[in-house]
C-alpha positions, 0 to 999 in steps of 0.5 A: 500500500505504501507503493500505491501512495508513492512512498519509497519502499526501498528502505522498507525492503532493506530492513527486512520488511518492517510491517508498521510502515503506515498507520492502520488508520491510513491503510483502512482509509485508503482501502475503504475506497476499494470496498468490497474488492479490498482483498483483490486490491491488496493482492495487486499491491503485493504483486506490484511490489515486485515490479520495477516501475522506474522504467515507466517514469519519464526522464 
């Protein structure tokens, strides 16, 4: 979800995946937009963590 809102997750991955990167209230407010498809949304978020999005950015 941090990737979805544009946060840098490279520090997160370097620390071994600290799970409290965002507050629970922040995550719930973002996920509320996707109700009743929150599980599907989170599946996509897990998948996007493995994608190199730097190739999509303009120079």
